[in-house]
MINU-690200 format. One line per field, with one value per residue (C-alpha): residue number from 1; chain; y, x, z. Coordinates in steps of 0.02 Angstrom, whole numbers. Each point is the difference from the previous one (the first is absolute). Example, Ala and Ser with C-alpha at 12.3 -4.5 7.8 and 13.67 -1.06 7.14 Angstrom:
# residues 2
pos	1:2
unit	A:A
y	-225:172
x	615:69
z	390:-33
END
This chain:
# residues 149
pos	1:2:3:4:5:6:7:8:9:10:11:12:13:14:15:16:17:18:19:20:21:22:23:24:25:26:27:28:29:30:31:32:33:34:35:36:37:38:39:40:41:42:43:44:45:46:47:48:49:50:51:52:53:54:55:56:57:58:59:60:61:62:63:64:65:66:67:68:69:70:71:72:73:74:75:76:77:78:79:80:81:82:83:84:85:86:87:88:89:90:91:92:93:94:95:96:97:98:99:100:101:102:103:104:105:106:107:108:109:110:111:112:113:114:115:116:117:118:119:120:121:122:123:124:125:126:127:128:129:130:131:132:133:134:135:136:137:138:139:140:141:142:143:144:145:146:147:148:149
unit	A:A:A:A:A:A:A:A:A:A:A:A:A:A:A:A:A:A:A:A:A:A:A:A:A:A:A:A:A:A:A:A:A:A:A:A:A:A:A:A:A:A:A:A:A:A:A:A:A:A:A:A:A:A:A:A:A:A:A:A:A:A:A:A:A:A:A:A:A:A:A:A:A:A:A:A:A:A:A:A:A:A:A:A:A:A:A:A:A:A:A:A:A:A:A:A:A:A:A:A:A:A:A:A:A:A:A:A:A:A:A:A:A:A:A:A:A:A:A:A:A:A:A:A:A:A:A:A:A:A:A:A:A:A:A:A:A:A:A:A:A:A:A:A:A:A:A:A:A
y	5041:89:189:94:67:152:63:177:101:52:170:117:-66:-172:56:-72:-163:-17:25:-137:-119:37:-17:-169:-51:46:-102:-151:10:36:179:138:157:163:155:73:-155:5:186:-31:-138:103:150:-109:-62:179:74:15:-7:-175:-161:-78:-3:-84:-82:-19:-139:55:-95:46:131:80:-70:-24:-183:-25:85:-29:105:-8:93:1:-99:28:-154:28:-175:7:183:77:-116:10:-53:-38:43:-35:-80:-18:-36:19:-178:31:29:-137:-113:143:41:139:-90:-37:179:68:-110:54:180:-36:-78:158:109:-112:13:189:19:-122:-117:-177:-73:32:-94:-25:-106:-77:-103:-184:-47:123:-144:85:145:-117:-92:165:48:-165:52:165:-34:-128:-37:46:-88:153:6:162:48:148:82:118:168
x	5023:-10:-9:150:-13:102:45:33:-12:-174:-51:-143:-99:1:-87:-174:64:124:-140:-101:149:55:-177:-14:166:-71:-156:107:75:-171:50:-118:101:-82:9:124:111:-3:41:143:79:-14:80:143:37:26:85:189:22:-80:80:-156:-9:-115:21:-151:-18:-92:-71:51:-139:63:-133:68:-24:122:100:154:32:182:129:178:23:153:75:141:62:-4:-19:-140:-106:-170:-164:-157:-149:-144:-20:-168:-61:-181:-70:-64:180:91:104:32:177:-35:82:157:5:-19:142:108:-37:47:164:38:-37:109:144:-19:-7:144:-109:71:-176:-185:-97:-186:-124:-166:-135:44:-162:24:45:-23:111:127:17:46:114:93:47:74:77:47:-103:98:3:-66:-172:-97:-61:-107:-12:-142:47
z	4428:169:-19:67:177:48:172:58:161:53:-68:44:-150:85:158:-31:-74:143:127:-83:-3:178:68:-87:78:170:-35:-45:174:80:39:-48:-34:50:-108:126:-12:-190:4:123:-106:-160:88:64:-176:-60:155:-26:190:6:-59:-78:-190:-125:-169:-114:-128:-158:-147:-178:-5:162:117:178:51:144:134:107:155:52:104:61:160:108:83:123:-40:-190:-51:-102:-105:-81:77:-100:110:-119:-171:-86:-176:-52:-6:-177:-57:94:-110:-121:54:126:147:-100:-62:177:63:-147:49:180:-58:-99:153:110:-123:-13:190:32:102:9:5:23:133:24:94:-43:82:11:-89:-143:-116:-168:49:79:-165:-83:145:-16:-177:60:169:129:154:157:168:93:79:29:173:52:171:43:75
END
Protein backbone atom coordinates (compact mmCIF):
# COMPACT_ATOMS: atom_id res chain seq x y z
CA UNK A 1 0.00 0.00 0.00
CA UNK A 2 1.26 3.49 -0.90
CA UNK A 3 1.50 5.76 2.15
CA UNK A 4 -0.88 8.72 2.13
CA UNK A 5 0.48 11.99 0.80
CA UNK A 6 -1.05 15.22 2.06
CA UNK A 7 -0.85 18.68 0.53
CA UNK A 8 -0.96 22.05 2.24
CA UNK A 9 0.29 25.59 1.63
CA UNK A 10 3.99 26.18 2.26
CA UNK A 11 4.73 27.31 5.81
CA UNK A 12 7.83 28.81 7.42
CA UNK A 13 8.79 25.35 8.76
CA UNK A 14 9.08 24.18 5.13
CA UNK A 15 11.73 26.71 4.14
CA UNK A 16 14.80 24.44 4.09
CA UNK A 17 13.00 21.50 2.47
CA UNK A 18 11.44 23.86 -0.08
CA UNK A 19 14.89 25.27 -0.94
CA UNK A 20 16.20 21.75 -1.51
CA UNK A 21 13.23 20.82 -3.70
CA UNK A 22 13.24 24.05 -5.71
CA UNK A 23 17.01 23.89 -6.25
CA UNK A 24 16.60 20.31 -7.52
CA UNK A 25 13.83 21.51 -9.85
CA UNK A 26 16.23 24.13 -11.21
CA UNK A 27 18.92 21.49 -11.70
CA UNK A 28 16.46 19.35 -13.67
CA UNK A 29 16.05 22.25 -16.09
CA UNK A 30 19.82 22.99 -16.06
CA UNK A 31 19.26 26.22 -14.13
CA UNK A 32 21.37 26.86 -11.07
CA UNK A 33 19.40 29.03 -8.68
CA UNK A 34 21.42 31.53 -6.67
CA UNK A 35 20.74 32.20 -3.01
CA UNK A 36 19.19 35.54 -4.03
CA UNK A 37 16.85 33.82 -6.51
CA UNK A 38 15.81 31.26 -3.90
CA UNK A 39 15.22 34.05 -1.37
CA UNK A 40 13.18 36.01 -3.93
CA UNK A 41 10.92 33.06 -4.80
CA UNK A 42 10.35 32.19 -1.13
CA UNK A 43 9.48 35.83 -0.38
CA UNK A 44 7.02 35.95 -3.29
CA UNK A 45 5.22 32.85 -1.99
CA UNK A 46 4.54 34.59 1.33
CA UNK A 47 3.91 38.14 0.08
CA UNK A 48 0.16 38.92 0.01
CA UNK A 49 0.85 41.55 -2.68
CA UNK A 50 2.24 38.86 -5.04
CA UNK A 51 0.20 36.24 -6.88
CA UNK A 52 2.66 33.34 -6.48
CA UNK A 53 1.71 30.63 -3.97
CA UNK A 54 3.09 27.20 -3.15
CA UNK A 55 1.64 23.86 -2.18
CA UNK A 56 3.84 21.29 -0.44
CA UNK A 57 3.30 17.54 -0.71
CA UNK A 58 4.17 15.65 2.48
CA UNK A 59 4.58 11.99 3.29
CA UNK A 60 2.61 10.41 6.15
CA UNK A 61 5.37 11.44 8.58
CA UNK A 62 5.19 15.09 7.40
CA UNK A 63 8.35 15.09 5.26
CA UNK A 64 8.06 17.55 2.33
CA UNK A 65 8.64 15.63 -0.93
CA UNK A 66 7.13 17.88 -3.61
CA UNK A 67 6.08 21.39 -4.49
CA UNK A 68 3.75 23.21 -6.83
CA UNK A 69 4.13 26.94 -7.47
CA UNK A 70 0.96 28.45 -8.88
CA UNK A 71 -0.80 31.77 -9.32
CA UNK A 72 -3.85 33.50 -10.71
CA UNK A 73 -3.45 34.47 -14.36
CA UNK A 74 -5.72 37.09 -15.90
CA UNK A 75 -6.81 36.50 -19.48
CA UNK A 76 -8.76 39.28 -21.18
CA UNK A 77 -10.33 36.64 -23.41
CA UNK A 78 -11.37 34.11 -20.77
CA UNK A 79 -11.13 35.79 -17.35
CA UNK A 80 -8.97 34.76 -14.43
CA UNK A 81 -7.68 31.21 -14.38
CA UNK A 82 -4.90 29.39 -12.58
CA UNK A 83 -1.37 28.92 -13.84
CA UNK A 84 1.02 26.26 -12.55
CA UNK A 85 4.55 27.62 -12.87
CA UNK A 86 6.56 24.80 -11.33
CA UNK A 87 5.88 21.26 -10.16
CA UNK A 88 8.55 19.00 -8.73
CA UNK A 89 8.65 15.79 -6.73
CA UNK A 90 11.82 14.44 -5.15
CA UNK A 91 12.96 11.58 -7.44
CA UNK A 92 13.18 9.24 -4.43
CA UNK A 93 9.44 9.75 -3.85
CA UNK A 94 8.12 9.62 -7.41
CA UNK A 95 5.37 7.09 -7.94
CA UNK A 96 4.20 7.52 -4.36
CA UNK A 97 1.17 9.69 -5.04
CA UNK A 98 2.71 13.14 -4.58
CA UNK A 99 1.91 14.34 -8.12
CA UNK A 100 -1.70 13.22 -7.85
CA UNK A 101 -1.99 14.85 -4.42
CA UNK A 102 -0.53 18.13 -5.73
CA UNK A 103 -2.97 18.18 -8.64
CA UNK A 104 -5.85 17.43 -6.26
CA UNK A 105 -4.67 20.36 -4.16
CA UNK A 106 -4.56 22.60 -7.23
CA UNK A 107 -8.11 21.53 -8.14
CA UNK A 108 -9.26 22.52 -4.64
CA UNK A 109 -7.56 25.92 -4.96
CA UNK A 110 -9.10 26.45 -8.42
CA UNK A 111 -12.56 25.63 -7.08
CA UNK A 112 -12.10 27.94 -4.07
CA UNK A 113 -10.83 30.78 -6.30
CA UNK A 114 -13.50 30.28 -8.97
CA UNK A 115 -10.94 29.54 -11.68
CA UNK A 116 -12.40 27.61 -14.63
CA UNK A 117 -9.10 25.81 -15.16
CA UNK A 118 -5.39 25.67 -14.38
CA UNK A 119 -2.85 25.75 -17.21
CA UNK A 120 0.81 24.81 -17.26
CA UNK A 121 3.64 24.06 -19.65
CA UNK A 122 6.48 21.60 -19.64
CA UNK A 123 9.44 20.66 -21.79
CA UNK A 124 8.48 18.53 -24.76
CA UNK A 125 11.01 15.87 -23.75
CA UNK A 126 9.83 15.68 -20.13
CA UNK A 127 8.16 12.34 -20.84
CA UNK A 128 7.70 11.07 -17.31
CA UNK A 129 6.01 14.28 -16.20
CA UNK A 130 3.93 14.39 -19.37
CA UNK A 131 2.56 10.94 -18.59
CA UNK A 132 1.34 12.28 -15.24
CA UNK A 133 0.05 15.49 -16.83
CA UNK A 134 -1.96 13.48 -19.34
CA UNK A 135 -3.86 11.98 -16.39
CA UNK A 136 -4.76 15.41 -15.03
CA UNK A 137 -5.26 17.66 -18.02
CA UNK A 138 -5.54 17.93 -21.75
CA UNK A 139 -2.70 19.04 -23.99
CA UNK A 140 -3.61 22.30 -25.73
CA UNK A 141 -2.77 23.44 -29.24
CA UNK A 142 -0.82 26.47 -28.03
CA UNK A 143 2.94 26.81 -28.40
CA UNK A 144 5.10 28.95 -26.12
CA UNK A 145 7.33 31.69 -27.50
CA UNK A 146 9.82 33.90 -25.66
CA UNK A 147 11.14 37.31 -26.69
CA UNK A 148 14.21 38.81 -25.08
CA UNK A 149 13.91 42.37 -23.78
